[in-house]
N, C-alpha and C positions, 0 to 999 in steps of 0.2 A: 305453285307455279309461278308466282308474277318471280320469284326469288332465279330459279331456273330458266325463266325465259329471259330475265337482266343477267344471267350466267352466260348464257350460249350468248346474248347481244356483243356482250363486254368480248368474249375470244373471238366472235367474228371479226368486231374491230380490229381487236388484237393482233389477229392473223395478216389482218391486208395489212394493216403496220408495216409486218414483220415481211411480208412480202418487200415492198418497196423497200426497206432498209438493206434486205439480202440483196435484191437488185444493185441499188446503189452501189455497195460496198463491192457486186460482181464487176462493178464496170470499171475499176480501177485492178484487174486484177486480169493477166493473161488469160485465153481463152483455153480449156483444159483439154488433154488428148480422150481420148478414147481410154486407155487404159488409166488414166486419173480418176474417170467418170467412174470406172468398176473399182476401182479401189476403195474411192469414197463410200460408196454402194455400198459395198461391202465394209466397212467402217460401221456406215450407220445402221446398219443391220444388225450386226454383233452389239453395238453398244443401246440401241432402242427400248429395249427395257429399262434403262437408268436415266434415259434424256425424259420418258414420258412425262413424271410428273413436273419436273424444275421446267420441262415446254412450254405445259396448260399454265404454270405458275408465272413464266417468263410474257405468254401472249396474253393472258390477265389484266397483268400486270401493263403492259404496254398499251394494253385496253383503254382501261380508262385513262391513261396519259394524254392517248390519243382524242377521247371523248371529253377532254376536261380542255385539252387546247384549241378543237375545233370548235367545243362549247363558245370561248372566250371570244376565237375570230369574230367569229358569225355574230355574236352578241353587241360586239364593238358597232357592226354598221348594221343591224337589222330589229335591235332591242327596243330601240326606242322608235325608229318608225312602225314597228307594229305593238308591239304590244304596250310600250307606256304612251301611243296618240291611241291605242282605241281606249284603253282605261282610263289613261290622265293620271289619278293620281294611285300608285305605285300600292297604297291600301284596298283599292277597291279592288287590284287584281288578287290580293293578297284572299280578301274575303269572300270572291268568288270562289275562289278554287277551294277556301277551307268549306263554304258551304256545300259543295259537290263531294268532298268526300268525309262529313260528316252527315248527309242529309240525302244524299241521290243515292241510289238505286246501287246492288253488288253489280246490275249490268252495266250502267252509267259510268262508273266506276272504272271497270275491266275496261271496258271498248273505251275512254280515255287514258287507261295508261298502256294500252295497246298503240292506242295513237304517238303516246312518246317514247314506246320504243322507235316506230318506224322513222320518228323524228331523229331519233338518236342513231339509227345506222343509216340516214342516208345524208347528214351531215358527217358523221365518219368518212363518207363514199366519198364526200367531197373532198374532202381533206387528203386522205388515202388514194385516190385514184389518180389527184393532181401529183402529186408526189413518185406516184408509181411514173407520173408522166415524162415526170422532170425525170429519173434515173434512168428510163428506159432512152430518153432523148441524149442523155449520155453519153450510153451504149451507142447510137447514131453518130456522135460528134467522134464517136475513135472509132468509128468504121462500119461498124455491124449493122448495115442498113434495112436489116429485117427486123431489128427495134422501131424502126420512124413507122411504120403502118400501128403498131402494138401503142406507141404512144398517142399516137392520135385519135386512135379505141378509147383509150384509156380518157382524154378528156372530153371525151363524146360522154364515157359513162359519169365523170364528174359534171357533166354540166346537166346532164339526166339529173344525176343522185342531188345536184344543186335545185334544178326544177323539183323535185320531189319533196325536198328539201321545206322549200320557201312556202311551195302548196299549204304544205301539211301546215306548217308552223302559222301562217296567215290562216289556215281552219278551227286551229286547233284553240289558236286564243278567241276566236269567235264563238266557239263554241262554249268555253270556259263563260265569256259574258252571257251568252245569252240561259246557260244553267244559272251560273247565280244570281240571274236578275228572277229569273222564272222561281226558284225555290226562296229567294227572299218574298215574291209577293205570295207565295205559300205560306210561310211562317208568321 
């Protein structure tokens, strides 16, 4: 079950990344007419059985790349302020985490892992919604005025994703600290 959840999580992040990449690429193309759209839809319908597996593979790979990039970017600004300030010595965090995985109940470990999924999804949302707003803004600069409200909406979603990520990130480390302290006193 955890592997399936992680797989779906990575696909969601990858699909969001592909959405802004396609939007960005489309910003530099002329707007298609209805005949071109119909021809493209027909081509996709005919080729879709052949494209399913490569599409999933691409989405999955892009999802992991986005997860890595967003984690590295946010880590620069927040890991020291949140995790390192809470635990001081990095070994203290690793010991608390180890205690939780070795001695915590299955329910506790599952709950913490679900929280990690939410953290990764929110972190990917920060990056993806921000870059989708940028891609839509380029459409707006090319005179496609309908893109501006959607770009603004994406920035709102990026801010909400960041708020969710930051809240979960802080509470995750506080929780690991409490669990580690509790389990080390029991041992």
